[in-house]
C-alpha positions in Angstrom: 9.4 -3.1 -8.7 8.4 -5.0 -5.6 7.9 -2.9 -2.4 10.9 -3.6 -0.2 8.8 -4.9 2.7 5.3 -4.5 4.1 5.0 -1.3 6.2 4.7 -3.2 9.5 8.1 -4.9 8.9 10.0 -1.7 8.1 12.2 -0.1 10.7 10.0 2.6 12.3 11.3 6.2 12.8 12.0 6.7 16.5 12.9 10.4 16.7 11.1 12.3 19.5 9.0 14.1 16.9 8.0 10.8 15.2 7.2 9.2 18.6 5.1 12.2 19.5 3.1 12.0 16.3 2.6 8.2 16.6 1.3 8.4 20.2 -1.0 11.3 19.3 -2.3 9.3 16.4 -3.0 6.2 18.6 -4.9 8.4 21.1 -6.9 10.0 18.3 -7.8 6.5 17.0 -9.2 5.5 20.4 -11.1 8.8 20.5 -12.4 8.1 17.0 -13.5 4.5 17.9 -15.2 5.8 21.0 -17.1 8.4 18.9 -18.2 5.8 16.4 -19.4 3.6 19.2 -21.3 6.4 21.0 -23.0 7.5 17.8 -23.7 4.2 16.1 -23.5 1.5 18.8 -26.1 0.4 21.3 -28.1 3.4 22.6 -27.5 2.4 26.3 -23.7 2.8 25.8 -23.9 6.4 24.4 -23.3 8.1 27.7 -21.2 5.4 29.4 -17.9 6.6 30.8 -16.2 3.4 29.7 -18.3 2.1 26.8 -15.8 -0.7 25.9 -15.7 -2.2 29.4 -16.1 -6.0 29.1 -16.4 -5.9 25.3 -14.6 -8.4 23.1 -13.0 -6.4 20.4 -11.1 -7.3 17.2 -9.1 -4.6 15.4 -8.0 -5.5 11.9 -4.7 -4.0 10.7 -3.8 -1.9 13.8 -0.5 -0.7 12.3 3.1 -1.0 13.4 2.7 0.3 16.9 -0.5 -1.5 17.9 -1.1 1.6 19.9 -4.9 1.8 19.2 -5.4 -1.8 20.1 -3.5 -1.4 23.4 -5.6 1.7 24.2 -8.8 -0.3 23.7 -7.4 -2.7 26.3 -6.8 0.3 28.6 -10.5 1.2 28.1 -11.5 -2.1 29.6 -12.0 -4.3 26.5 -10.6 -7.8 25.8 -8.7 -7.1 22.6 -7.4 -9.2 19.7 -5.8 -8.0 16.5 -5.4 -9.6 13.1 -2.9 -8.7 10.5 -1.1 -10.6 7.7 2.0 -8.8 8.9 2.0 -8.6 12.7 4.9 -6.5 13.8 7.4 -7.9 16.3 8.3 -5.9 19.4 11.2 -3.5 18.5 12.8 -2.2 21.7 14.2 0.8 19.7 10.8 1.9 18.6 8.1 0.3 20.9 10.1 1.0 24.0 10.1 4.8 23.6 6.6 4.7 22.0 4.9 3.1 25.0 6.9 5.2 27.4 5.6 8.3 25.8 2.1 6.9 25.4 2.1 6.1 29.1 3.2 9.6 29.9 0.3 11.1 27.9 -2.4 8.9 29.4 -1.1 8.5 32.9 -3.6 11.1 34.2 -6.5 8.9 33.2 -5.8 6.6 36.2 -4.1 3.4 37.1 -6.8 1.2 35.7 -6.4 2.8 32.3 -2.6 2.9 32.3 -1.9 -0.6 33.7 -2.0 -2.5 30.4 0.7 -0.2 29.0 2.8 -0.7 32.1 2.6 -4.5 31.7 3.8 -4.2 28.1 6.7 -2.1 29.1 7.7 -4.5 31.9 7.3 -7.5 29.6 9.1 -5.8 26.7 6.7 -7.4 24.3 3.1 -7.8 23.2 1.5 -10.1 25.8 -1.9 -11.9 25.4 -3.1 -10.5 28.7 -3.2 -7.1 27.0 -3.7 -7.9 23.3 -3.9 -11.3 21.5 -2.1 -11.2 18.1 -3.3 -13.3 15.1 -0.9 -13.3 12.1 -3.6 -14.0 9.6 -5.2 -12.2 6.6 -8.7 -10.8 6.8 -9.8 -13.6 4.5 -8.9 -16.2 7.2 -10.4 -14.5 10.3 -12.2 -17.7 11.1 -8.9 -19.1 12.2 -8.9 -16.9 15.3 -11.3 -19.3 16.9 -12.9 -16.3 18.5 -16.1 -14.3 18.2 -16.3 -10.6 18.9 -18.8 -8.0 20.0 -17.1 -5.3 18.0 -14.8 -5.3 15.0 -12.9 -2.1 14.0 -10.9 -1.4 10.9 -9.4 1.9 9.7 -8.0 2.2 6.2 -7.6 -1.6 6.0 -10.3 -3.2 3.9 -8.9 -1.6 0.8 -5.8 -3.8 1.2 -7.5 -7.2 1.3 -7.1 -9.6 -1.7 -10.6 -10.9 -1.8 -13.5 -8.7 -0.7 -16.3 -11.3 -0.4 -14.1 -13.8 1.4 -13.2 -11.0 3.8 -16.8 -10.0 4.5 -17.8 -13.7 5.0 -15.0 -14.0 7.5 -16.0 -10.8 9.3 -19.5 -12.3 9.7 -18.0 -15.5 11.0 -16.2 -13.8 13.8 -18.9 -11.2 14.7 -21.2 -12.3 17.5 -24.9 -12.2 16.8 -26.0 -8.7 17.7 -22.4 -7.5 17.2 -21.1 -4.5 15.3 -18.5 -3.7 12.7 -17.1 -0.2 12.0 -15.0 0.1 8.9 -13.4 3.3 7.5 -12.2 2.5 3.9 -9.9 4.5 1.8 -10.9 4.0 -1.9 -8.0 6.0 -3.4 -5.1 4.9 -5.5 -2.4 5.1 -2.7 0.3 5.9 -5.2 -1.0 9.5 -5.7 -3.9 10.8 -3.6 -4.2 13.8 -5.9 -5.1 11.4 -8.8 -7.2 8.9 -6.8 -8.7 6.7 -9.5 -5.6 6.1 -11.8 -5.3 2.5 -10.9 -8.8 1.9 -12.5 -7.3 2.9 -15.9 -4.7 0.0 -15.8 -5.2 -3.2 -17.7 -6.4 -6.1 -15.5 -2.9 -7.7 -15.8 -1.0 -4.5 -14.9 -3.3 -3.9 -11.9 -2.9 -7.4 -10.5 0.9 -7.1 -10.9 0.8 -3.8 -9.0 -1.3 -5.3 -6.2 1.0 -8.3 -5.9 4.2 -6.3 -5.9 2.9 -3.8 -3.4 1.5 -6.4 -0.9 -2.0 -4.8 -1.8 -0.8 -1.5 -0.3 -1.7 0.4 -3.5 -5.4 0.2 -2.6 -8.4 -1.6 -4.1 -10.6 -1.4 -7.2 -13.9 -1.8 -5.4 -16.3 1.1 -5.0 -18.9 1.8 -2.4 -21.6 -0.3 -4.1 -19.2 -3.3 -4.1 -18.6 -3.0 -0.4 -22.3 -2.6 0.3 -23.2 -5.7 -1.7 -20.4 -7.8 -0.1 -21.6 -6.9 3.4 -25.2 -7.7 2.7 -24.4 -11.0 0.9 -22.5 -12.0 4.0 -25.5 -11.5 6.2 -24.7 -8.0 7.7 -27.3 -5.3 8.1 -25.8 -1.9 7.0 -26.9 0.6 9.7 -24.8 3.5 8.3 -23.0 4.1 5.0 -21.5 7.4 4.0 -18.8 8.9 1.8 -16.5 11.3 3.6 -14.2 12.4 0.8 -14.8 13.1 -2.9 -12.8 13.4 -6.1 -13.1 16.8 -7.8 -15.4 17.2 -10.8 -12.4 18.3 -12.9 -10.5 15.1 -12.1 -13.6 12.9 -12.8 -14.0 14.5 -16.2 -10.3 13.8 -16.9 -10.3 10.2 -15.8 -13.6 8.8 -16.9 -12.7 8.4 -20.6 -9.6 6.5 -19.5 -11.3 4.1 -17.1 -11.4 0.4 -17.9 -14.9 -0.5 -19.3 -16.2 -2.2 -16.2 -15.7 1.0 -14.1 -17.4 3.3 -16.6 -20.8 1.9 -15.5 -20.5 3.6 -12.0 -22.5 6.7 -11.5 -20.7 10.0 -11.0 -21.5 9.9 -7.2 -20.1 6.3 -6.9 -16.9 7.2 -8.7 -16.5 10.5 -6.8 -16.6 8.6 -3.4 -13.0 8.0 -2.6 -13.5 7.3 1.1 -16.3 5.4 2.8 -17.5 4.7 6.3 -19.7 1.7 7.0 -21.4 0.6 10.2 -22.7 -3.0 10.0 -24.4 -5.4 12.5 -25.2 -9.0 12.6 -28.9 -9.3 13.4 -29.5 -11.3 16.6 
């Protein structure tokens, strides 16, 4: 059965508890992106108080709130986002969300808070804060922009074509620019059984992907992503798995895998979450 609508198009929960969780998550994403940049970006930015100041940043798939993208703008970046399903401003959700986000960051100073104030006053996402591109990752070239930094968090597992995506990432990344990509390699239908979608027939899996708007996850493993990045001209400066399937589950699922997935090593099958840092050599 087809998923009712993409996540970004569904009515968001706006209870005080849900708003609090959503704003905390957005702040944690900015903190995470900042940590990635300090550890893996240019060494001269490691101790900068505002490391994103003046940077051109693209966030792919920022989620329904766009909170992390807006906070990158608060941190001094020129920010664009790209998503097949860009959410429209919902006053019932985005109004209280940004009011609460402003309350939580107001102590960081007016320069930091002013982009949020502008959105609240405009009652909408405005290009002076964040430029929105309603396009898939396979068509990033259509932004007409080039970026110093590209971020994605749990997004690349939802694309339709991996190599087309990495080619487009290369096309929009400035020479000397960086990409930071956290990728969830699990079957999103049941995180406790993270490789079940690799047991489906090719036809059944493609039907599942189509009916769920690719929200079920992807069949590609870490070696597939590594190869796609390198073929597209990126240098991989960091690659790690930060979540693994249990040995008991791997023993259960391996005999049931489709033949093309049985070739993967135990380590490559066990890796169910991956973090890549890539750069375009200048």
